[in-house]
VMD Tcl script that draws the C-alpha trace (Angstrom):
set ca {
  {-53.44 -45.39 -33.25}
  {-54.15 -46.23 -36.85}
  {-56.18 -43.88 -39.01}
  {-58.47 -46.78 -39.95}
  {-60.87 -46.52 -36.96}
  {-61.15 -42.75 -37.45}
  {-61.91 -43.22 -41.14}
  {-64.45 -45.94 -40.34}
  {-66.17 -43.59 -37.88}
  {-66.31 -40.90 -40.53}
  {-67.92 -43.29 -43.02}
  {-70.40 -44.63 -40.45}
  {-71.39 -41.06 -39.53}
  {-71.93 -40.16 -43.18}
  {-74.10 -43.23 -43.69}
  {-76.10 -42.69 -40.49}
  {-76.78 -39.06 -41.47}
  {-78.62 -40.38 -44.54}
  {-81.17 -42.25 -42.40}
  {-84.58 -40.53 -42.40}
  {-87.25 -41.80 -40.01}
  {-88.96 -45.15 -40.04}
  {-88.42 -47.21 -43.18}
  {-91.54 -47.92 -45.22}
  {-93.68 -45.96 -42.77}
  {-97.38 -46.41 -43.32}
  {-97.06 -49.73 -45.13}
  {-98.46 -52.81 -43.39}
  {-97.88 -55.66 -45.80}
  {-95.94 -58.64 -44.42}
  {-93.01 -57.77 -46.68}
  {-92.97 -54.11 -45.54}
  {-93.14 -55.07 -41.86}
  {-90.34 -57.63 -42.21}
  {-88.18 -55.24 -44.23}
  {-88.78 -52.40 -41.76}
  {-87.72 -54.67 -38.87}
  {-84.63 -55.83 -40.76}
  {-83.60 -52.26 -41.56}
  {-84.16 -51.18 -37.94}
  {-81.88 -54.01 -36.77}
  {-79.24 -53.02 -39.32}
  {-79.46 -49.38 -38.22}
  {-78.97 -50.37 -34.59}
  {-76.03 -52.59 -35.55}
  {-74.38 -49.69 -37.38}
  {-74.94 -47.39 -34.39}
  {-73.40 -49.97 -32.07}
  {-70.45 -50.56 -34.40}
  {-69.63 -46.85 -34.58}
  {-69.94 -46.64 -30.80}
  {-67.43 -49.48 -30.46}
  {-65.02 -47.62 -32.73}
  {-65.42 -44.39 -30.75}
  {-64.66 -46.30 -27.57}
  {-61.52 -47.74 -29.18}
  {-60.38 -44.17 -29.76}
  {-60.96 -43.27 -26.11}
  {-64.09 -41.14 -26.52}
  {-65.70 -42.67 -23.44}
  {-67.00 -39.57 -21.65}
  {-68.67 -38.16 -24.76}
  {-70.56 -41.43 -25.26}
  {-72.15 -41.71 -21.82}
  {-75.41 -39.87 -22.67}
  {-75.80 -41.84 -25.91}
  {-75.17 -45.16 -24.17}
  {-77.63 -44.38 -21.37}
  {-80.31 -43.47 -23.93}
  {-79.64 -46.54 -26.05}
  {-79.74 -48.85 -23.01}
  {-83.12 -47.36 -22.06}
  {-84.45 -47.84 -25.62}
  {-83.20 -51.43 -25.81}
  {-83.29 -52.76 -22.24}
  {-82.85 -56.41 -23.28}
  {-79.85 -55.74 -25.53}
  {-76.69 -56.42 -23.54}
  {-74.31 -54.62 -25.89}
  {-75.02 -50.93 -24.99}
  {-74.50 -51.30 -21.23}
  {-71.53 -53.57 -21.88}
  {-69.76 -50.90 -23.89}
}
mol new
graphics top color blue
foreach p $ca { graphics top sphere $p radius 0.5 }
foreach p [lrange $ca 0 end-1] q [lrange $ca 1 end] { graphics top cylinder $p $q radius 0.2 }
display resetview
């Protein structure tokens, strides 16, 4: 297998480690709410992308607890249970 997925996982993990709580917490302006929602969607997309890469590398068993939790948090999102 190419080193590219492993390197991508490493970069995703570094980026995700920088995330700290809810974006713009405590702000209720329309701009803050919209930006917070956008950032939450982007965070979820990054988490799903790194999960896809981990699955490509055969890390299935280690991902089961994470996938179960994510499916419970986002019951209408078809991607976590589909992984």
